[in-house]
One Martini backbone bead per residue (centre of mass of N, CA, C, O) as a GRO file, in nm:
protein
   72
    1MET     BB    1  -2.185  -0.188  -3.429
    2GLY     BB    2  -1.984  -0.155  -3.167
    3LYS     BB    3  -1.773  -0.011  -2.967
    4HIS     BB    4  -1.434  -0.093  -2.864
    5PHE     BB    5  -1.289  -0.066  -2.553
    6ILE     BB    6  -0.992  -0.012  -2.378
    7PRO     BB    7  -0.899  -0.025  -2.076
    8ILE     BB    8  -0.674   0.139  -1.876
    9TRP     BB    9  -0.627  -0.105  -1.677
   10PHE     BB   10  -0.481  -0.285  -1.877
   11PHE     BB   11  -0.225  -0.104  -1.906
   12ILE     BB   12  -0.154  -0.093  -1.611
   13GLY     BB   13  -0.114  -0.399  -1.583
   14ALA     BB   14   0.111  -0.423  -1.793
   15LEU     BB   15   0.311  -0.240  -1.641
   16LEU     BB   16   0.320  -0.406  -1.381
   17VAL     BB   17   0.433  -0.658  -1.513
   18LEU     BB   18   0.690  -0.536  -1.623
   19TYR     BB   19   0.806  -0.414  -1.358
   20GLY     BB   20   0.786  -0.671  -1.187
   21ALA     BB   21   0.979  -0.842  -1.359
   22LEU     BB   22   1.226  -0.658  -1.329
   23ILE     BB   23   1.243  -0.652  -1.017
   24LEU     BB   24   1.250  -0.957  -0.975
   25GLY     BB   25   1.503  -1.011  -1.143
   26SER     BB   26   1.688  -0.828  -0.974
   27GLY     BB   27   1.644  -0.979  -0.704
   28ILE     BB   28   1.748  -1.255  -0.799
   29TYR     BB   29   2.025  -1.158  -0.883
   30GLY     BB   30   2.101  -1.058  -0.590
   31LEU     BB   31   2.124  -1.344  -0.469
   32PHE     BB   32   2.373  -1.446  -0.660
   33VAL     BB   33   2.483  -1.124  -0.671
   34PRO     BB   34   2.613  -0.968  -0.437
   35PRO     BB   35   2.699  -0.694  -0.301
   36SER     BB   36   2.980  -0.553  -0.161
   37HIS     BB   37   2.771  -0.318  -0.040
   38PRO     BB   38   2.533  -0.353   0.160
   39VAL     BB   39   2.238  -0.266   0.259
   40ALA     BB   40   2.004  -0.204   0.463
   41MET     BB   41   1.812  -0.484   0.494
   42SER     BB   42   1.896  -0.697   0.256
   43ASP     BB   43   1.772  -0.968   0.388
   44LEU     BB   44   1.465  -0.911   0.276
   45HIS     BB   45   1.429  -0.883  -0.031
   46ILE     BB   46   1.239  -0.650  -0.163
   47GLY     BB   47   1.250  -0.703  -0.472
   48ILE     BB   48   1.094  -0.968  -0.464
   49TRP     BB   49   0.835  -0.874  -0.325
   50TRP     BB   50   0.765  -0.632  -0.506
   51GLY     BB   51   0.769  -0.780  -0.778
   52ALA     BB   52   0.555  -0.994  -0.710
   53GLY     BB   53   0.326  -0.799  -0.641
   54MET     BB   54   0.314  -0.653  -0.915
   55LEU     BB   55   0.268  -0.904  -1.086
   56ILE     BB   56   0.002  -0.997  -0.958
   57LEU     BB   57  -0.159  -0.735  -0.994
   58GLY     BB   58  -0.121  -0.714  -1.303
   59LEU     BB   59  -0.256  -0.986  -1.372
   60ALA     BB   60  -0.530  -0.915  -1.256
   61TYR     BB   61  -0.586  -0.676  -1.448
   62VAL     BB   62  -0.553  -0.821  -1.718
   63VAL     BB   63  -0.776  -1.031  -1.670
   64ARG     BB   64  -1.015  -0.840  -1.591
   65PHE     BB   65  -0.943  -0.614  -1.854
   66ARG     BB   66  -0.964  -0.765  -2.102
   67PRO     BB   67  -1.011  -0.796  -2.415
   68ASN     BB   68  -1.289  -0.968  -2.525
   69ARG     BB   69  -1.469  -1.001  -2.291
   70LYS     BB   70  -1.726  -1.188  -2.151
   71ASP     BB   71  -2.021  -1.044  -2.063
   72GLY     BB   72  -2.292  -1.210  -1.899
   0.00000   0.00000   0.00000
């Protein structure tokens, strides 16, 4: 019986999913409740783009490096 290691990339992916979901949620909240003093270029909604990108990248890492994956 061999040892089974969980790759560090799985945990990095999980953190990216968590942070991406938080940033995406914050960006979506900002759409419906805009700040009273918006920052420069707030019309680009960078929180939504950045959060979605992190979420997608994190999901790719989690799927690619998930434990108990059958290789070969």
